[in-house]
C-alpha positions in Angstrom: -104.2 148.6 123.5 -103.2 147.8 119.9 -103.5 150.8 117.6 -105.2 148.8 115.0 -108.0 147.7 117.4 -108.2 151.2 119.0 -111.6 153.0 118.3 -111.5 156.1 116.1 -112.8 159.5 117.3 -116.4 158.9 116.2 -116.2 155.6 118.1 -114.8 157.3 121.2 -117.8 159.5 121.1 -120.0 156.4 120.9 -118.2 155.0 124.0 -118.7 158.2 126.0 -122.5 158.3 125.3 -123.4 154.6 125.5 -120.5 152.9 127.2 -117.8 150.6 126.0 -120.0 147.5 125.7 -122.0 149.2 122.8 -118.9 149.8 121.0 -117.7 146.2 121.1 -121.0 144.9 120.0 -121.0 146.9 116.8 -117.4 145.9 116.1 -118.4 142.2 116.6 -121.5 142.4 114.1 -119.3 144.1 111.5 -116.6 141.3 111.8 -119.3 138.5 111.7 -120.8 139.9 108.5 -117.4 140.2 106.8 -116.6 136.5 107.8 -119.9 135.2 106.4 -119.3 137.1 103.1 -115.9 135.5 102.6 -117.2 132.0 103.3 -120.0 132.5 100.8 -117.6 133.8 98.2 -115.2 130.9 98.6 -118.0 128.3 98.5 -119.2 129.7 95.2 -115.8 129.6 93.5 -115.1 126.0 95.0 -118.6 124.7 93.9 -118.6 126.3 90.4 -115.8 124.2 88.7 -117.3 121.0 90.5 -120.6 121.6 89.0 -119.3 122.1 85.6 -117.0 119.0 85.7 -119.7 116.7 86.9 -122.6 117.8 84.8 -121.1 119.3 81.6 -121.6 117.2 78.4 -119.0 116.5 75.8 -120.2 119.6 73.8 -120.6 122.7 76.2 -123.2 125.3 75.3 -122.6 128.9 75.6 -125.6 131.4 75.2 -124.8 134.3 72.8 -127.7 136.2 71.4 -127.7 136.6 67.6 -125.1 134.0 66.9 -125.4 130.5 65.2 -124.8 127.1 66.8 -121.5 125.4 65.8 -120.5 121.7 66.2 -116.8 120.9 65.9 -115.9 117.4 64.9 -112.5 115.9 64.1 -111.5 113.3 61.6 -109.1 112.6 58.7 -109.1 113.5 55.1 -109.6 110.8 52.4 -109.6 110.7 48.7 -113.0 110.0 47.0 -111.2 108.3 44.2 -108.4 105.9 44.9 -106.9 102.6 43.9 -105.2 100.1 46.1 -101.8 98.7 44.6 -101.3 95.1 45.6 -98.1 93.0 45.5 -98.6 90.6 42.5 -100.4 87.3 43.0 -98.5 84.6 41.2 -100.6 82.2 39.2 -99.7 78.5 39.2 -96.8 78.8 41.7 -96.4 78.7 45.4 -94.5 81.9 46.3 -94.2 83.0 49.9 -92.6 86.5 49.3 -91.5 88.8 46.4 -88.5 91.1 46.3 -89.0 94.8 45.5 -86.4 96.2 43.1 -87.9 99.4 42.3 -90.3 101.9 43.8 -91.9 105.3 42.9 -91.3 107.8 45.8 -94.2 108.4 48.0 -96.0 111.7 47.1 -95.1 111.5 43.4 -97.6 112.5 40.8 -98.2 109.8 38.2 -100.2 109.3 35.2 -102.3 106.3 34.2 -99.9 103.7 32.9 -96.8 105.0 34.6 -94.6 102.3 36.4 -95.3 102.4 40.2 -93.1 99.4 41.3 -91.2 96.5 40.0 -90.4 93.1 41.8 -87.7 90.5 41.0 -88.8 88.5 38.0 -85.8 86.2 37.6 -87.7 83.1 39.0 -90.6 83.7 36.6 -88.3 84.1 33.6 -86.4 80.9 34.4 -89.6 79.0 34.8 -90.9 80.4 31.4 -87.7 79.3 29.7 -87.9 75.8 31.4 -91.6 75.3 30.5 -91.0 76.6 26.9 -88.4 73.9 26.3 -90.5 71.3 27.9 -93.4 72.3 25.7 -91.4 72.1 22.6 -90.2 68.7 23.5 -93.7 67.4 24.2 -94.9 69.1 20.9 -92.2 67.1 19.1 -93.4 63.8 20.6 -97.0 64.8 19.5 -95.8 65.3 15.9 -93.8 62.1 16.1 -96.9 60.1 17.3 -99.0 61.7 14.6 -96.6 60.7 11.8 -96.3 57.1 13.2 -100.1 56.9 13.2 -100.4 58.0 9.5 -97.8 55.3 8.6 -99.7 52.7 10.6 -103.0 53.7 9.2 -101.6 53.5 5.6 -100.3 50.2 6.2 -103.6 48.9 7.7 -105.4 50.4 4.8 -103.3 48.5 2.4 -104.0 45.2 4.3 -107.8 46.1 4.1 -107.6 46.6 0.3 -105.7 43.2 0.0 -108.3 41.5 2.0 -111.2 43.0 0.0 -109.3 41.9 -3.1 -109.0 38.4 -1.9 -112.7 38.3 -1.0 -113.6 39.4 -4.4 -111.4 36.7 -5.9 -112.9 34.0 -3.7 -116.5 35.1 -4.6 -115.5 34.9 -8.3 -114.3 31.3 -7.8 -117.5 30.3 -6.1 -119.4 31.4 -9.3 -117.6 28.5 -11.0 -119.1 26.0 -8.7 -120.9 23.9 -11.4 -117.6 23.6 -13.3 -115.6 22.6 -10.3 -115.3 19.3 -8.7 -116.6 18.5 -5.2 -113.1 18.9 -3.5 -112.3 22.2 -5.6 -115.8 23.5 -4.5 -115.2 22.9 -0.9 -111.7 24.5 -1.1 -113.3 27.6 -2.9 -115.8 27.8 -0.1 -113.2 27.8 2.7 -111.2 30.3 0.8 -114.4 32.5 0.6 -115.2 32.1 4.2 -111.6 32.9 5.3 -111.5 36.0 3.2 -114.7 37.3 4.7 -113.5 36.6 8.3 -110.1 38.2 7.5 -111.7 41.4 6.0 -114.1 41.6 9.2 -111.2 41.2 11.5 -109.1 43.7 9.7 -111.9 46.3 9.7 -112.4 45.8 13.5 -108.6 45.9 14.1 -108.3 49.0 12.0 -110.9 51.0 14.1 -109.4 49.8 17.3 -105.9 50.9 16.3 -107.2 54.3 15.2 -108.9 55.0 18.5 -105.9 53.7 20.4 -103.6 56.0 18.4 -105.9 58.9 18.8 -106.0 58.5 22.6 -102.2 58.2 22.8 -101.8 61.4 20.7 -104.5 63.0 22.8 -102.6 62.4 26.0 -99.4 63.8 24.5 -101.3 66.9 23.4 -102.7 67.3 27.0 -99.3 67.1 28.5 -98.0 69.5 25.9 -101.0 72.0 26.5 -100.5 71.9 30.3 -96.9 72.7 29.9 -97.8 75.5 27.6 -100.3 76.8 30.1 -97.7 76.7 32.8 -95.3 78.5 30.4 -98.0 81.1 29.8 -98.5 81.6 33.5 -94.8 82.1 34.0 -94.8 84.7 31.2 -97.9 86.4 32.6 -96.2 86.3 36.2 -93.1 87.9 34.8 -95.2 90.7 33.3 -97.0 91.1 36.6 -93.8 92.0 38.3 -94.0 95.4 36.8 -97.0 97.3 38.3 -98.4 100.4 36.5 -100.7 103.0 37.9 -104.4 102.5 37.0 -105.4 106.1 37.3 -103.8 109.7 37.3 -103.0 110.7 41.0 -100.5 110.7 43.7 -98.6 107.8 45.2 -99.2 107.1 48.9 -97.5 104.3 50.9 -99.4 102.1 53.2 -98.0 101.0 56.5 -97.7 97.1 56.3 -96.2 94.2 58.3 -93.0 93.3 56.7 -90.0 91.3 58.0 -91.2 91.3 61.5 -92.2 95.0 62.0 -94.7 97.6 60.8 -93.5 100.2 58.3 -93.7 101.4 54.6 -92.2 99.2 51.9 -88.7 100.1 50.6 -86.4 98.7 47.8 -85.1 95.3 48.7 -88.0 94.5 51.1 -89.6 91.1 51.0 -93.5 91.4 50.4 -96.0 88.7 50.5 -98.2 88.4 47.4 -101.6 90.1 47.5 -100.6 92.7 50.2 -101.9 96.3 49.5 -98.5 98.1 50.1 -99.4 101.4 48.1 -102.3 103.3 46.7 -102.9 105.9 44.1 -105.2 108.7 45.2 -106.8 111.4 43.0 -106.4 114.6 45.3 -108.8 116.7 43.1 -111.9 115.4 45.1 -111.4 114.9 48.9 -113.7 114.2 51.8 -113.3 114.0 55.6 -114.4 111.0 57.7 -115.4 111.8 61.4 -116.8 109.9 64.4 -120.0 111.5 65.8 -121.0 110.7 69.4 -124.6 109.6 69.9 -125.3 112.8 72.1 -124.5 115.0 69.2 -126.2 112.9 66.5 -129.6 114.6 67.0 -128.0 118.0 66.4 -126.8 117.1 62.8 -128.6 116.6 59.6 -127.4 115.6 56.2 -127.0 118.5 53.8 -125.8 120.9 56.5 -122.9 123.3 55.6 -119.6 123.0 57.3 -116.1 124.6 57.4 -113.0 122.2 57.1 -109.8 123.2 58.7 -106.5 121.2 58.5 -104.4 120.8 61.7 -101.2 120.8 59.6 -102.1 124.0 57.8 -104.0 126.4 60.3 -104.3 129.1 57.4 -106.1 126.6 55.1 -109.8 126.2 55.2 -112.5 124.8 52.8 -116.3 124.9 52.5 -117.9 121.4 53.1 -121.2 119.7 53.5 -122.5 116.6 55.4 -123.0 114.1 52.8 -123.9 111.0 54.9 -124.2 109.5 58.4 -123.8 105.8 58.9 -127.0 104.4 60.5 -125.2 101.6 62.3 -123.2 102.8 65.2 -120.3 101.1 67.1 -119.3 100.8 70.5 -117.5 103.8 72.1 -114.0 103.6 73.5 -114.8 104.1 77.1 -118.5 103.0 77.6 -120.5 100.0 76.0 -123.6 102.2 76.3 -122.2 105.1 74.3 -122.3 104.5 70.6 -120.2 106.4 67.8 -121.4 107.0 64.2 -119.3 107.5 61.2 -120.1 110.4 59.0 -118.7 111.9 55.7 -118.2 115.5 54.9 -117.4 116.6 51.2 -114.7 119.2 50.7 -115.3 121.9 48.1 -112.3 123.3 46.4 -108.7 122.0 46.1 -105.2 122.8 47.2 -101.8 121.2 46.6 -101.4 120.8 50.4 -104.7 118.9 50.7 -103.7 115.3 50.8 -105.1 112.1 52.2 -104.7 111.1 55.9 -104.5 114.6 57.2 -106.0 115.4 60.6 -109.0 117.8 60.1 -111.5 119.8 62.3 -115.0 120.2 60.8 -117.2 123.1 62.1 -120.9 122.6 61.3 -122.9 125.7 61.4 -126.6 125.7 62.7 -128.2 129.1 61.8 -131.6 128.1 63.3 -130.2 128.2 66.9 -129.2 131.0 69.2 -126.3 129.0 70.9 -122.7 128.2 69.9 -121.7 124.6 70.4 -118.0 123.9 70.9 -116.6 120.4 71.1 -113.9 119.6 73.6 -111.0 117.5 72.5 -111.1 113.9 73.6 
């Protein structure tokens, strides 16, 4: 018989007293009990992770007596005060792209009024010079027309005075009607009627000529003013090619679509007018924007204190506070029935490393609970 299965001395004593069948019965009971124990232990370890994976929510709760509940959220830092910098919008011209000739490096600290970027202004300067020459020529035509009108008006005024003098003379001749013969009286009457008609016609013609001359001069003035307006636009457009900072802050480049690909603008690139290619942010006051799952929304209240950690700087942490929660949720990434809500946490304090668009983790403390809540990464 195998030595491992051979009975021990106490077991041999049992065999002598009760027979071999009693010893085999006890050995079988002990083996069966050991096998059942192993099956139960294996089932427990196999079943435990399945239960956790199928029923655990996105935030797992672990009971710890005497501790506060903690909700961990993730988001990105943003500056409270920032100004978008747009490529110049050209007035009065159809321009598809603008060429960048100078840029302030990203991350630079700037003051209000410092130059941030410059675009090529040669086209605007040429247009300004051309329109200026055209406006000067049109202004000369206006002056020439005004001088001609003054001369014509003086001539017409002389003719009116002569007609008035002729009428006065004819009226004087008519006063000698009793002394004149019948023929001379008829001639004097004709002369008087002709003088009256001439004066009336000259007065009417004089007014029509003045209106026509004024309209002609006005047309020239309108053309000149339009050219001057275009010249002013060109001058303004040339000045717009130099962009200055509207506030004190730090220069941050935006990722834009340029020349067939996404990227940050560089010197020599072609940028469409009106595109926000840069921003200036004030790093002195920062905040964190996060997304809250609807399952965790009930556990948060505006005004709760928080602790903000930066992924890029694990040793850096700030106190914070939940300032607002957007009442309108949006559809989740994986399920239409799950809604996400945007929330904003303020950051107390400042550090040179605290910059916009940094990944951050926000831990919200819940001192009124006896549980610790830790959010799993998505």
